[in-house]
N, C-alpha and C positions, 0 to 999 in steps of 0.2 A: 372805049366805046360805051355808048349809053346802054343801060339794062333795058329788057323787054318791059312791058307794062307801062304804066303812066302814074304820074302823081300830081297833086295839087298842094298848095300851101296857103295858109291864111292866118288870120289872128282875130281873136275875139276882144271887142271893146278897145281897139287900138285908137289912140288919140293923137298920135304925132305924124304929121305928113311925111317927115324925113324917114322914119322907121318904115312906113308903108312903102314908100318909094325905094328904099334900099332892099326891102324884102322882095319887092317886084322885080328889081333889076337882078338880083340874086336868082330868083325863081327863073327868069328868062335865061340867064346864063348856065344854070344847071339843068335846063331842059324840062321845066314844069309844063303840064298841059293846062293848067288854069290857076289863078290866084282867087282869094275870097276874103271877105271881112264879115264879121258878125257884130252887129250893134257899134259900128265904128262912128266916130264923131265926124262932123262936117269938115273939120279941119284936117283930119287924116286923110279924107278922101281926095284931098288936093295932089297928093303924091308928087310933090315938086323934085324929089331926089331920084326919081326913075329916069335916069339919063339914057337908058337903053330904049326908052319908050316901050316897055314890055306890054302895056295895055293895047298897043297896036298890033301885037303879035300872039297874044294868047288872051282867052277870055277871062274877065273879072267878074265876080259874083259878089253883090252887097246884100247880105241877109240881115234883116231887122233883128232877129232873135234866133235862138237855138232851135225853136219849133220850125222856123222857115228853111232850114238847111235842106237842100235837095242834091244829094250826091248820085252819081251814076250806079247802076245796079252793080254789086260786088265791090264797090269801093269801100274800103276800110277806113274809118275815122281814127286817127292816131293823135292823141293830146301829147303836148310837150309841156311838162311841168315838173318842178322840183319837189316831188312827193316821195315820202319814204317807201310807199308801196308801188312806185313806177318801177319799169324795167330799165336797167341802165343801158343807154344807147349802144354801147360797143357790144352788148349782149342781146342785142334785138335783131331778129330776122325781119327785115321789111317786107310787107305785102307787095305783090306785083302791082296791085291797084289800091292807092292810098291817098288820103287827104290828110295833111299834117296841120295842126292848129295849135297856135301859140297863145299864151294869155296876154293881157295888157301890160304896158309898160310898168305901172305901179300897181301890181295886183297879180291875182291868180286866175286860172280858168274857173268859170262859175261851176257851182256843184251840178247844175242842170247839164252843162256841157261835159264835164268828166264822166257823168253817168251815161251820156250818148256815145262816148268813145269806144271803140273796140279794144284799144290800147292805150295805155299812157306811158310814155318813156321820159327819162330824165337824163340830161346832159350831165355827167359826173363832175360837176363844179362844187366849190365850197358855198357859193351863193349865186343868186340869180345874175344872169348877164344880159346884155342888150338884146331886145326882141329881134332885131334884124340880124344880129350876129348868131343868135341861137338858131334862126332860121337856116342861115347858111351853113352851120355845122351839121344840121339835121340832113339837109340836102346833100352835102358832101358825103356824110356817112352813107347815105343811100346809094349814091352813084359809086362809091368805092366798094361797098359791099356787094351790090348787085351787078355792077359792071363787068366787062370782060377786060380785065387787066392782068398782066403778068403777075405772078406771085411776088411779093416783096422779097428781096435777097436776105440771106441770113446775116451778112455784114452790112456796114454802112455803105451809103451811096446807092447807086442804081445799076441797072443792066446785068450782064453775065457775071458769074462767080468768077473770081480772080482778076477781074478788071474793075477798077473804080472810076467812076465819073466824077470829076471835081466840079466845083461851082461854076468854072469857066466853060464846062461842057467838054473838056478834054478828057480822053480816055487813057489811062495807063496802068502800069503795074506798080506793086510796091506800096510803101507807107505813104499816106498823105503828107504833104508838106506843110 
């Protein structure tokens, strides 16, 4: 079940249409309320990879620069950047109302945008990963941490203790084969 509140996700200075399209598709799938870009190139705005047609289902905002950003009242801006001072994503408590912003494919969030952010989080990786993948990880973490899901079992697999669900979906007892 999806959590209460809302979120949007976007990118600053995105230049690749496939990344924008993949980000929009993931945003639609994870239940985002809106998507946005800040200073996107014309090529990125084509969004050819958005096969779910997210733009038909949720608003998209194209802001020319950081000063143009207009978020709803109470919405926290959360930067996603590989900074030493950033909060590790698994240790971050997501705001109920948030807009997540990722940096460009070959660069970082601008200093002006980092300054504007209420929080900056980092995905604990050794190096930067693909923009659309990073967005999907952040959205998954939000849904997982704020959603209403059963607690994870102590042992491997899923469902009730003492019963293991294997890959084929069969429920049984004992050791996995």
